[in-house]
Structure formats: structure tokens, C-alpha cells
Backbone as CSV, one residue per row, in Angstrom:
resi,resn,N_x,N_y,N_z,CA_x,CA_y,CA_z,C_x,C_y,C_z
1,MET,44.326,107.008,-56.646,45.766,106.757,-56.593,46.042,105.578,-55.668
2,ARG,46.738,104.582,-56.188,47.032,103.395,-55.403,48.200,103.658,-54.451
3,LYS,48.024,103.303,-53.197,49.062,103.520,-52.191,50.162,102.473,-52.363
4,PRO,51.422,102.869,-52.392,52.510,101.897,-52.530,52.492,100.872,-51.389
5,PHE,52.948,99.676,-51.707,52.954,98.578,-50.743,54.260,97.813,-50.903
6,VAL,54.987,97.668,-49.804,56.233,96.909,-49.805,56.114,95.795,-48.771
7,ALA,56.304,94.561,-49.203,56.202,93.412,-48.305,57.494,92.609,-48.359
8,GLY,57.945,92.156,-47.202,59.161,91.361,-47.118,58.833,89.909,-46.822
9,ASN,59.279,89.011,-47.682,59.092,87.575,-47.485,60.398,86.983,-46.969
10,TRP,60.399,86.641,-45.688,61.627,86.149,-45.068,61.927,84.695,-45.400
11,LYS,60.968,83.998,-45.958,61.126,82.585,-46.346,61.587,81.761,-45.121
12,MET,62.402,80.746,-45.309,62.816,79.904,-44.177,64.143,80.416,-43.611
13,ASN,64.064,81.631,-43.046,65.239,82.292,-42.494,64.894,82.919,-41.150
14,THR,65.909,83.335,-40.420,65.877,83.930,-39.076,65.672,82.866,-37.995
15,ASP,65.848,83.303,-36.759,65.535,82.465,-35.604,64.752,83.327,-34.622
16,SER,64.491,82.814,-33.427,63.622,83.536,-32.497,64.181,84.903,-32.128
17,ARG,65.481,85.011,-32.009,66.090,86.280,-31.624,66.216,87.230,-32.810
18,SER,66.740,86.725,-33.923,66.979,87.605,-35.066,65.683,88.060,-35.718
19,SER,64.632,87.248,-35.648,63.356,87.664,-36.237,62.795,88.883,-35.516
20,VAL,62.888,88.885,-34.201,62.398,90.022,-33.416,63.283,91.242,-33.651
21,ALA,64.596,91.024,-33.705,65.513,92.141,-33.936,65.262,92.766,-35.308
22,LEU,65.054,91.934,-36.314,64.794,92.441,-37.661,63.471,93.197,-37.712
23,ALA,62.434,92.622,-37.123,61.127,93.276,-37.110,61.182,94.605,-36.373
24,THR,61.901,94.640,-35.258,62.037,95.872,-34.482,62.766,96.939,-35.290
25,GLY,63.812,96.524,-35.991,64.566,97.468,-36.808,63.723,98.057,-37.919
26,VAL,62.899,97.221,-38.539,62.018,97.702,-39.615,60.976,98.660,-39.052
27,ALA,60.379,98.279,-37.923,59.342,99.117,-37.315,59.892,100.478,-36.902
28,GLU,61.045,100.477,-36.266,61.638,101.732,-35.790,62.133,102.596,-36.946
29,GLY,62.641,101.959,-37.990,63.209,102.705,-39.104,62.194,103.242,-40.087
30,SER,60.981,102.741,-40.006,59.966,103.169,-40.980,58.869,104.014,-40.344
31,VAL,59.136,104.560,-39.184,58.129,105.335,-38.451,57.552,106.454,-39.303
32,GLU,58.391,107.152,-40.053,57.924,108.323,-40.797,57.261,107.979,-42.121
33,SER,57.432,106.742,-42.587,56.894,106.393,-43.907,55.812,105.328,-43.856
34,ALA,55.987,104.310,-43.021,55.025,103.205,-42.981,53.669,103.694,-42.505
35,GLY,52.647,103.291,-43.203,51.297,103.641,-42.799,50.802,104.889,-43.499
36,GLN,51.524,105.984,-43.383,51.075,107.245,-43.955,51.324,107.316,-45.456
37,ASN,52.536,106.955,-45.867,52.902,107.094,-47.268,53.000,105.772,-48.019
38,VAL,53.229,104.690,-47.306,53.407,103.384,-47.928,52.976,102.306,-46.935
39,ASP,52.277,101.290,-47.426,51.948,100.147,-46.590,53.145,99.210,-46.550
40,VAL,53.447,98.705,-45.364,54.608,97.829,-45.171,54.166,96.576,-44.437
41,ALA,54.672,95.439,-44.878,54.387,94.177,-44.194,55.635,93.304,-44.193
42,VAL,55.749,92.467,-43.181,56.812,91.464,-43.122,56.158,90.097,-42.956
43,CYS,56.737,89.100,-43.623,56.184,87.741,-43.599,57.240,86.773,-43.070
44,PRO,57.289,86.594,-41.763,58.261,85.683,-41.170,57.779,84.237,-41.215
45,PRO,58.635,83.284,-40.859,58.185,81.898,-40.752,57.065,81.767,-39.709
46,PHE,56.225,80.752,-39.877,55.090,80.550,-38.985,55.461,80.632,-37.504
47,VAL,56.572,79.973,-37.142,56.890,79.839,-35.711,57.267,81.156,-35.056
48,TYR,57.561,82.186,-35.857,57.939,83.486,-35.300,56.867,84.559,-35.501
49,LEU,55.727,84.180,-36.040,54.677,85.160,-36.322,54.226,85.921,-35.082
50,ARG,53.959,85.218,-34.003,53.459,85.898,-32.807,54.500,86.872,-32.252
51,ALA,55.754,86.440,-32.190,56.809,87.299,-31.656,57.007,88.528,-32.532
52,VAL,56.989,88.339,-33.840,57.160,89.461,-34.764,55.967,90.403,-34.682
53,ALA,54.769,89.847,-34.576,53.578,90.693,-34.431,53.685,91.559,-33.185
54,GLY,54.222,91.001,-32.117,54.417,91.782,-30.894,55.460,92.860,-31.072
55,ALA,56.512,92.552,-31.836,57.599,93.509,-32.043,57.172,94.719,-32.861
56,VAL,56.182,94.555,-33.732,55.747,95.670,-34.594,54.398,96.241,-34.163
57,SER,53.885,95.794,-33.031,52.514,96.132,-32.626,52.273,97.626,-32.433
58,SER,53.296,98.356,-32.058,53.122,99.793,-31.831,53.448,100.611,-33.077
59,SER,53.651,99.940,-34.209,53.990,100.621,-35.451,52.899,100.358,-36.486
60,SER,53.111,100.890,-37.687,52.179,100.666,-38.791,52.597,99.493,-39.666
61,VAL,53.638,98.775,-39.259,54.090,97.613,-40.018,53.145,96.443,-39.754
62,ALA,52.650,95.835,-40.814,51.739,94.700,-40.697,52.513,93.389,-40.809
63,VAL,51.849,92.318,-40.426,52.461,90.996,-40.471,51.671,90.104,-41.408
64,GLY,52.381,89.335,-42.205,51.732,88.402,-43.116,52.298,87.004,-42.955
65,ALA,51.507,86.016,-43.324,51.950,84.625,-43.318,52.468,84.250,-44.699
66,GLN,53.384,83.302,-44.748,53.949,82.873,-46.023,53.065,81.870,-46.745
67,ASP,52.081,81.338,-46.044,51.186,80.344,-46.622,49.953,80.237,-45.734
68,ILE,48.965,79.480,-46.179,47.726,79.312,-45.438,47.073,78.018,-45.934
69,TYR,46.262,77.387,-45.089,45.522,76.216,-45.552,44.075,76.604,-45.770
70,PHE,43.373,75.840,-46.614,42.037,76.265,-47.019,40.912,75.750,-46.132
71,GLU,41.226,74.855,-45.197,40.199,74.386,-44.268,40.247,75.201,-42.984
72,GLU,39.111,75.323,-42.321,39.024,76.131,-41.103,39.643,75.425,-39.903
73,LYS,39.440,74.115,-39.812,40.013,73.333,-38.711,39.867,71.855,-39.046
74,GLY,40.473,70.991,-38.238,40.304,69.562,-38.440,41.605,68.802,-38.487
75,ALA,41.544,67.584,-38.996,42.689,66.671,-39.002,43.578,66.951,-40.217
76,PHE,44.295,68.049,-40.160,45.188,68.456,-41.253,46.556,68.756,-40.653
77,THR,47.260,67.701,-40.318,48.521,67.804,-39.596,49.501,68.744,-40.298
78,GLY,50.009,69.694,-39.535,51.022,70.607,-40.048,50.490,71.841,-40.741
79,GLU,49.166,71.945,-40.897,48.603,73.082,-41.614,48.126,74.177,-40.654
80,ILE,47.961,75.385,-41.200,47.588,76.556,-40.421,46.400,77.236,-41.088
81,SER,45.343,77.487,-40.315,44.121,78.068,-40.879,44.140,79.593,-40.819
82,ALA,43.214,80.192,-41.542,43.086,81.653,-41.543,42.779,82.179,-40.157
83,SER,41.898,81.508,-39.434,41.527,81.990,-38.099,42.712,81.932,-37.143
84,MET,43.561,80.941,-37.278,44.775,80.852,-36.443,45.708,82.020,-36.731
85,LEU,45.875,82.312,-38.017,46.750,83.415,-38.405,46.187,84.750,-37.945
86,LYS,44.898,84.926,-38.118,44.237,86.152,-37.673,44.376,86.308,-36.162
87,ASP,44.269,85.200,-35.447,44.304,85.201,-33.991,45.631,85.714,-33.432
88,ILE,46.729,85.478,-34.155,48.028,85.904,-33.638,48.528,87.195,-34.284
89,GLY,47.640,87.874,-35.025,47.994,89.207,-35.490,48.327,89.368,-36.949
90,CYS,48.040,88.366,-37.774,48.325,88.491,-39.203,47.273,89.340,-39.917
91,THR,47.735,90.096,-40.876,46.864,90.877,-41.753,46.856,90.300,-43.161
92,TYR,48.014,89.835,-43.623,48.169,89.341,-44.990,48.524,87.857,-45.003
93,ALA,48.366,87.243,-46.173,48.818,85.871,-46.386,49.240,85.710,-47.843
94,LEU,50.449,85.215,-48.052,50.893,84.910,-49.411,50.154,83.668,-49.901
95,CYS,49.756,83.675,-51.155,49.083,82.529,-51.761,49.736,82.238,-53.105
96,GLY,50.240,81.027,-53.271,50.784,80.627,-54.559,52.170,81.146,-54.879
97,HIS,52.987,81.397,-53.852,54.363,81.806,-54.150,55.022,80.743,-55.021
98,SER,55.909,81.166,-55.889,56.502,80.244,-56.861,57.184,79.055,-56.191
99,GLU,57.737,79.267,-55.006,58.394,78.150,-54.323,57.374,77.141,-53.820
100,ARG,56.171,77.606,-53.496,55.094,76.690,-53.144,54.614,75.939,-54.396
101,ARG,54.576,76.637,-55.517,54.117,76.002,-56.753,55.135,74.993,-57.284
102,HIS,56.408,75.418,-57.377,57.387,74.627,-58.108,58.254,73.729,-57.227
103,VAL,58.322,74.003,-55.943,59.064,73.121,-55.030,58.103,72.174,-54.314
104,ILE,56.994,72.716,-53.819,56.030,71.911,-53.066,55.010,71.255,-53.991
105,GLY,54.758,71.854,-55.150,53.851,71.258,-56.129,52.421,71.752,-56.056
106,GLU,52.199,72.953,-55.545,50.832,73.470,-55.454,50.270,73.792,-56.838
107,THR,49.006,73.456,-57.022,48.316,73.707,-58.283,47.538,75.017,-58.217
108,ASP,47.107,75.488,-59.362,46.274,76.691,-59.404,44.981,76.479,-58.618
109,GLU,44.425,75.282,-58.688,43.198,74.982,-57.953,43.411,75.108,-56.453
110,LEU,44.535,74.590,-55.961,44.833,74.679,-54.537,45.069,76.134,-54.125
111,VAL,45.789,76.872,-54.958,46.041,78.281,-54.665,44.719,79.036,-54.561
112,ASN,43.788,78.752,-55.457,42.475,79.393,-55.431,41.732,79.086,-54.135
113,LYS,41.802,77.852,-53.675,41.153,77.469,-52.419,41.767,78.226,-51.243
114,LYS,43.088,78.363,-51.256,43.765,79.069,-50.169,43.414,80.556,-50.178
115,LEU,43.413,81.136,-51.360,43.084,82.557,-51.477,41.646,82.816,-51.017
116,THR,40.740,81.949,-51.417,39.342,82.084,-51.019,39.192,81.956,-49.508
117,ALA,39.927,81.020,-48.914,39.878,80.825,-47.464,40.451,82.026,-46.722
118,ALA,41.506,82.616,-47.287,42.108,83.793,-46.651,41.088,84.927,-46.569
119,ILE,40.405,85.188,-47.675,39.411,86.260,-47.691,38.285,85.958,-46.723
120,ALA,37.801,84.718,-46.732,36.707,84.327,-45.837,37.115,84.479,-44.375
121,GLY,38.402,84.305,-44.099,38.892,84.404,-42.730,39.319,85.799,-42.323
122,GLY,39.090,86.781,-43.189,39.402,88.160,-42.838,40.833,88.579,-43.096
123,LEU,41.572,87.790,-43.875,42.944,88.148,-44.235,42.982,88.756,-45.635
124,LEU,44.042,89.478,-45.928,44.243,90.082,-47.242,45.272,89.232,-47.996
125,PRO,44.833,88.482,-48.995,45.771,87.605,-49.706,46.619,88.348,-50.726
126,ILE,47.833,87.857,-50.888,48.734,88.336,-51.934,48.920,87.178,-52.903
127,LEU,48.290,87.280,-54.063,48.340,86.216,-55.064,49.607,86.360,-55.896
128,CYS,50.478,85.353,-55.812,51.749,85.392,-56.528,51.627,84.673,-57.860
129,VAL,52.074,85.324,-58.920,52.006,84.760,-60.273,53.337,85.012,-60.974
130,GLY,53.655,84.180,-61.943,54.899,84.408,-62.674,55.375,83.176,-63.416
131,GLU,56.212,83.402,-64.416,56.633,82.335,-65.321,58.047,81.846,-65.023
132,LEU,58.307,80.594,-65.392,59.652,80.038,-65.348,60.480,80.608,-66.497
133,GLN,61.803,80.477,-66.388,62.658,80.966,-67.471,62.350,80.227,-68.776
134,SER,62.127,78.909,-68.698,61.827,78.129,-69.903,60.528,78.590,-70.538
135,GLU,59.575,79.012,-69.719,58.292,79.486,-70.237,58.448,80.840,-70.908
136,ARG,59.287,81.692,-70.345,59.548,82.989,-70.994,60.259,82.775,-72.325
137,GLU,61.267,81.918,-72.312,62.018,81.672,-73.545,61.151,81.008,-74.603
138,GLY,60.120,80.286,-74.154,59.223,79.624,-75.091,58.051,80.486,-75.513
139,GLY,58.060,81.768,-75.125,56.996,82.679,-75.519,55.679,82.428,-74.811
140,GLN,55.737,81.816,-73.629,54.522,81.445,-72.906,54.226,82.349,-71.712
141,THR,54.968,83.436,-71.567,54.835,84.267,-70.380,53.399,84.706,-70.132
142,GLU,52.775,85.315,-71.128,51.426,85.830,-70.946,50.425,84.697,-70.695
143,GLU,50.612,83.585,-71.374,49.719,82.436,-71.179,49.789,81.930,-69.739
144,VAL,51.001,81.796,-69.213,51.181,81.288,-67.855,50.624,82.259,-66.825
145,VAL,50.965,83.533,-66.965,50.510,84.532,-66.005,48.990,84.672,-66.050
146,ALA,48.420,84.643,-67.244,46.963,84.726,-67.366,46.290,83.551,-66.669
147,ARG,46.875,82.363,-66.819,46.303,81.193,-66.141,46.374,81.341,-64.627
148,HIS,47.516,81.785,-64.133,47.664,81.979,-62.695,46.631,82.966,-62.149
149,VAL,46.435,84.062,-62.878,45.489,85.085,-62.417,44.058,84.571,-62.508
150,LYS,43.680,84.051,-63.663,42.302,83.610,-63.864,41.922,82.485,-62.912
151,GLU,42.770,81.478,-62.797,42.444,80.338,-61.948,42.623,80.679,-60.467
152,GLY,43.527,81.588,-60.174,43.707,82.006,-58.783,42.509,82.768,-58.256
153,LEU,41.855,83.535,-59.144,40.714,84.357,-58.741,39.371,83.711,-59.097
154,ALA,39.387,82.504,-59.586,38.165,81.840,-60.047,37.091,81.818,-58.961
155,GLY,35.890,82.212,-59.352,34.756,82.148,-58.438,34.638,83.314,-57.480
156,LEU,35.553,84.259,-57.557,35.531,85.397,-56.630,34.774,86.576,-57.231
157,SER,33.893,87.162,-56.451,33.160,88.348,-56.885,34.090,89.553,-56.876
158,ALA,33.659,90.629,-57.508,34.445,91.863,-57.511,34.674,92.367,-56.099
159,GLU,33.678,92.213,-55.242,33.819,92.661,-53.855,34.933,91.909,-53.146
160,LYS,34.989,90.599,-53.351,36.032,89.807,-52.700,37.399,90.067,-53.313
161,VAL,37.440,90.260,-54.611,38.719,90.509,-55.278,39.343,91.825,-54.812
162,SER,38.528,92.736,-54.324,39.060,94.014,-53.844,40.004,93.826,-52.660
163,ALA,39.959,92.659,-52.014,40.856,92.375,-50.889,42.212,91.853,-51.338
164,VAL,42.345,91.564,-52.629,43.530,90.879,-53.150,44.590,91.856,-53.640
165,THR,45.844,91.536,-53.352,46.996,92.166,-54.000,47.610,91.111,-54.906
166,VAL,47.993,91.489,-56.103,48.669,90.568,-57.015,50.164,90.883,-57.004
167,ALA,50.977,89.836,-56.970,52.429,90.025,-57.038,52.960,89.270,-58.244
168,TYR,53.518,90.011,-59.200,54.134,89.378,-60.372,55.593,89.093,-60.052
169,GLU,55.932,87.805,-60.055,57.293,87.388,-59.760,57.795,86.445,-60.855
170,PRO,58.554,86.947,-61.802,59.160,86.037,-62.770,60.093,85.074,-62.029
171,VAL,59.813,83.789,-62.126,60.525,82.811,-61.302,62.027,82.858,-61.548
172,TRP,62.418,83.154,-62.775,63.835,83.203,-63.128,64.577,84.356,-62.449
173,ALA,63.835,85.277,-61.837,64.465,86.430,-61.186,64.398,86.346,-59.665
174,ILE,63.900,85.242,-59.121,63.757,85.125,-57.669,65.001,84.485,-57.076
175,GLY,65.736,85.254,-56.285,66.914,84.743,-55.608,68.099,84.477,-56.515
176,THR,68.012,84.910,-57.765,69.091,84.640,-58.720,70.007,85.835,-58.923
177,GLY,69.563,86.999,-58.452,70.296,88.219,-58.736,69.861,88.861,-60.029
178,LEU,69.132,88.097,-60.852,68.573,88.634,-62.088,67.302,89.405,-61.767
179,THR,67.050,90.457,-62.494,65.840,91.249,-62.306,65.268,91.583,-63.676
180,ALA,63.962,91.484,-63.786,63.337,91.945,-65.019,63.653,93.428,-65.182
181,THR,63.890,93.865,-66.404,64.114,95.291,-66.605,62.833,96.039,-66.240
182,PRO,62.939,97.306,-65.912,61.724,98.067,-65.617,60.697,97.977,-66.739
183,ASP,61.164,97.978,-68.006,60.239,97.866,-69.137,59.556,96.501,-69.169
184,GLN,60.335,95.435,-68.906,59.754,94.089,-68.872,58.713,93.978,-67.757
185,ALA,59.074,94.491,-66.589,58.167,94.421,-65.448,56.901,95.231,-65.718
186,GLN,57.064,96.429,-66.238,55.910,97.285,-66.542,55.000,96.623,-67.573
187,GLN,55.594,96.012,-68.576,54.806,95.354,-69.614,53.902,94.282,-69.011
188,MET,54.450,93.491,-68.090,53.655,92.412,-67.498,52.637,92.947,-66.500
189,HIS,52.987,93.995,-65.781,52.028,94.595,-64.855,50.849,95.193,-65.623
190,ALA,51.136,95.830,-66.740,50.065,96.388,-67.573,49.202,95.266,-68.140
191,PHE,49.827,94.161,-68.518,49.090,93.005,-69.015,48.141,92.465,-67.945
192,ILE,48.646,92.355,-66.714,47.820,91.853,-65.612,46.662,92.803,-65.327
193,ARG,46.934,94.098,-65.357,45.861,95.065,-65.081,44.786,95.025,-66.175
194,LYS,45.211,94.853,-67.419,44.239,94.723,-68.505,43.423,93.442,-68.330
195,LEU,44.069,92.386,-67.912,43.378,91.126,-67.676,42.339,91.280,-66.563
196,LEU,42.702,91.977,-65.507,41.760,92.215,-64.408,40.578,93.057,-64.879
197,SER,40.850,94.004,-65.767,39.777,94.820,-66.326,38.819,93.970,-67.146
198,ASP,39.366,93.029,-67.894,38.532,92.136,-68.695,37.720,91.193,-67.817
199,LEU,38.318,90.745,-66.712,37.635,89.810,-65.813,36.579,90.514,-64.972
200,TYR,36.833,91.772,-64.615,35.923,92.526,-63.754,35.516,93.824,-64.449
201,ASP,36.184,94.923,-64.132,35.932,96.176,-64.837,37.111,97.105,-64.630
202,ASN,37.094,98.243,-65.322,38.227,99.167,-65.246,38.432,99.716,-63.842
203,LYS,37.336,100.003,-63.151,37.436,100.556,-61.812,38.140,99.598,-60.870
204,MET,37.767,98.323,-60.941,38.398,97.320,-60.096,39.871,97.158,-60.451
205,ALA,40.155,97.089,-61.738,41.530,96.906,-62.190,42.415,98.077,-61.773
206,ASP,41.869,99.281,-61.819,42.638,100.461,-61.431,42.907,100.509,-59.933
207,ALA,42.056,99.846,-59.146,42.182,99.907,-57.692,43.131,98.850,-57.124
208,ILE,43.252,97.721,-57.813,44.062,96.614,-57.295,45.555,96.927,-57.417
209,ARG,46.280,96.656,-56.332,47.724,96.878,-56.348,48.427,95.647,-56.921
210,ILE,49.391,95.915,-57.796,50.193,94.843,-58.387,51.652,95.109,-58.020
211,LEU,52.237,94.170,-57.304,53.619,94.297,-56.846,54.559,93.552,-57.794
212,TYR,55.810,93.997,-57.807,56.842,93.255,-58.536,57.728,92.548,-57.522
213,GLY,58.078,91.303,-57.810,59.010,90.560,-56.968,60.039,89.865,-57.826
214,GLY,61.262,89.838,-57.363,62.313,89.172,-58.120,63.620,89.923,-58.000
215,SER,64.380,89.646,-56.938,65.678,90.296,-56.691,65.570,91.810,-56.593
216,ALA,64.472,92.282,-56.001,64.343,93.718,-55.736,65.289,94.105,-54.605
217,LYS,65.918,95.260,-54.741,66.879,95.724,-53.740,66.923,97.247,-53.762
218,PRO,67.604,97.863,-52.787,67.613,99.330,-52.731,68.081,99.980,-54.030
219,GLY,69.012,99.340,-54.721,69.571,99.943,-55.921,68.643,99.988,-57.119
220,ASN,67.630,99.106,-57.162,66.739,99.123,-58.322,65.287,99.427,-57.959
221,ALA,65.019,99.611,-56.665,63.638,99.791,-56.211,62.984,101.034,-56.800
222,ALA,63.690,102.148,-56.777,63.099,103.404,-57.238,62.742,103.342,-58.724
223,GLU,63.634,102.765,-59.528,63.369,102.692,-60.964,62.187,101.775,-61.253
224,LEU,62.115,100.652,-60.539,60.977,99.757,-60.719,59.679,100.446,-60.305
225,MET,59.731,101.135,-59.167,58.533,101.781,-58.635,58.100,102.980,-59.466
226,SER,58.967,103.467,-60.331,58.615,104.629,-61.155,57.694,104.249,-62.315
227,GLN,57.560,102.950,-62.544,56.711,102.489,-63.639,55.236,102.638,-63.259
228,GLY,54.418,102.998,-64.223,53.034,103.373,-63.945,52.165,102.301,-63.333
229,ASP,52.428,101.025,-63.628,51.571,99.962,-63.120,52.222,99.131,-62.024
230,ILE,53.405,99.532,-61.582,54.069,98.828,-60.482,53.785,99.581,-59.187
231,ASP,53.010,98.949,-58.322,52.503,99.621,-57.118,53.277,99.285,-55.855
232,GLY,54.326,98.505,-55.986,55.093,98.138,-54.815,55.970,96.945,-55.116
233,LEU,56.574,96.391,-54.079,57.543,95.320,-54.264,57.338,94.226,-53.220
234,LEU,57.463,92.983,-53.671,57.523,91.837,-52.770,58.981,91.431,-52.718
235,VAL,59.588,91.620,-51.570,61.043,91.559,-51.437,61.465,90.273,-50.729
236,GLY,62.442,89.584,-51.286,62.957,88.376,-50.676,64.205,88.635,-49.859
237,GLY,65.364,88.315,-50.438,66.627,88.398,-49.705,66.911,89.753,-49.093
238,ALA,66.567,90.832,-49.786,66.853,92.177,-49.277,65.975,92.550,-48.087
239,SER,64.959,91.742,-47.778,64.128,92.034,-46.609,64.723,91.454,-45.333
240,LEU,65.841,90.719,-45.456,66.452,90.083,-44.287,67.451,90.986,-43.584
241,LYS,67.702,92.157,-44.160,68.534,93.168,-43.513,67.707,94.431,-43.392
242,ALA,67.527,94.907,-42.159,66.662,96.067,-41.939,67.102,97.258,-42.784
243,GLU,68.382,97.491,-42.878,68.890,98.649,-43.627,68.484,98.572,-45.095
244,ASP,68.630,97.385,-45.695,68.264,97.214,-47.104,66.754,97.363,-47.294
245,PHE,65.978,96.728,-46.423,64.527,96.780,-46.555,64.020,98.205,-46.367
246,LEU,64.618,98.923,-45.420,64.217,100.319,-45.184,64.563,101.189,-46.402
247,GLY,65.654,100.869,-47.075,66.024,101.603,-48.279,64.991,101.412,-49.382
248,ILE,64.452,100.191,-49.463,63.419,99.902,-50.453,62.127,100.619,-50.091
249,ILE,61.794,100.610,-48.822,60.586,101.316,-48.361,60.687,102.799,-48.696
250,GLN,61.853,103.375,-48.461,62.044,104.798,-48.732,61.912,105.091,-50.226
251,ALA,62.350,104.154,-51.056,62.247,104.345,-52.500,60.790,104.337,-52.972
252,ALA,59.921,103.709,-52.174,58.508,103.616,-52.538,57.700,104.825,-52.103
253,VAL,58.275,105.654,-51.246,57.522,106.806,-50.706,57.301,107.838,-51.802
């Protein structure tokens, strides 16, 4: 049985004071559920990672980075390595979020390098995959998602892939208020799990957690989580209010 996992991606939001207050609220409010019944993580901006890690240190709430670079060290101005993230208390790292792909221009090859570096550095990567609205309307959803998964995991053994969480995020549903219906989300999660089975084996595919992301909120979390292949949620805007995020966590228990 796969343990539910809820992660909050704060994106480029909060400041030094509000990030700690938000993290503290999540940690205090999830005492009875986080860790025992559901894994919980928050992904603040880089500059607040250490402070947030300190704020949740006495709880079961984990901290993740929103991005990672694939080199260990060197002349890479502005980049952050796996060892740096590990050093300040990170457990997870997002790899290939749609905003990194479509705003910053990251390729599948680059995402694969980052994911591989995260695993090598002792972090648990969350591989983000998903289609644009134009790609869905053009009947390319499965083709795009399959490419993201296959190229994102390229060269990784089954042992290394066991460290990965996959997050399916239809780009058209991120920050738009639109949400894939539970049936749409389940269909794609089942597709991804079948793809993982084909790439590795049934045992591996059954063990890997696949999260849904895309305007998840307290009002739709329970219905989404009731689907057989949806193992948790990657939450954007609703993770910026402790009350809303805690409501989603409770729906996952």
C-alpha cells in the first residue's frame, strides 16, 4: 500500500517572516497526520530553505527544493547543488516543473541530469510531467507525458528509480483554477503506472507514488485522492495558506 504524499510548492512567494510562519503553522497543524498517516513536504524558495527547515525540524514535515543543478560544484553562477540542499536540511527536490520547462526553457535532457544528480546526492526527486492545453486538444497528451517520463528517467536503474516520485501536472490546470476531473486525472495516472511497468516491472510500478498537481484545493482533494492511482497531491496556491494546506493533508489521511 502506497503511503499518501502531499507536497506544497510555494513557488516565488513568501518572505523571511511569512515563510517561517507558514511552515510553523503547517508543522503544528499536521502533528497527528504528518509522518504516521501521510508524508508531507513544503518547497519554499531557495533563500528561505534553511529557516523553513528549522521551523519544521521538530515535526515530520519535510523540506524540498523547487529546483536543483546537476553539477556538484564549480563555476555555475546562481545554481544550487544537491549537496548544498542536503546540507541545509532538504529531503526532496522538484525536477522539471512545468514552469521550469515552459518559462525557463528546460529540456527533458536537462531534467534527466538534474534528477540523476538529486539521487546521487541523496535527495528524493519529484519528477514533474504534464501536457499543455494545446497538446491535450491536439490528442498528444499520452505522447507528451510518455516522453517526459521516459526521458526523465533515462539511464536510471530500478534501484535508483525507487527514490523517485512522479507528479502529473496538466499545465492547463496549474494556477488557472481549472482542474482535471477525477476521471481524467485517474486515466493519466493509470497510464503513467502502466508505462513504469513497461519500463521496469509491475512491482516497481506499484511501489512508485504518482501525485496529481493542478489547482488542487481542500474542496477537491478528497475526490482526487479517492482515485486508485492517485497517491497524493502537489499543491501550488493552496499551499500558501496553512489552513488550506492542512485541509488537503487531512483529505489525504
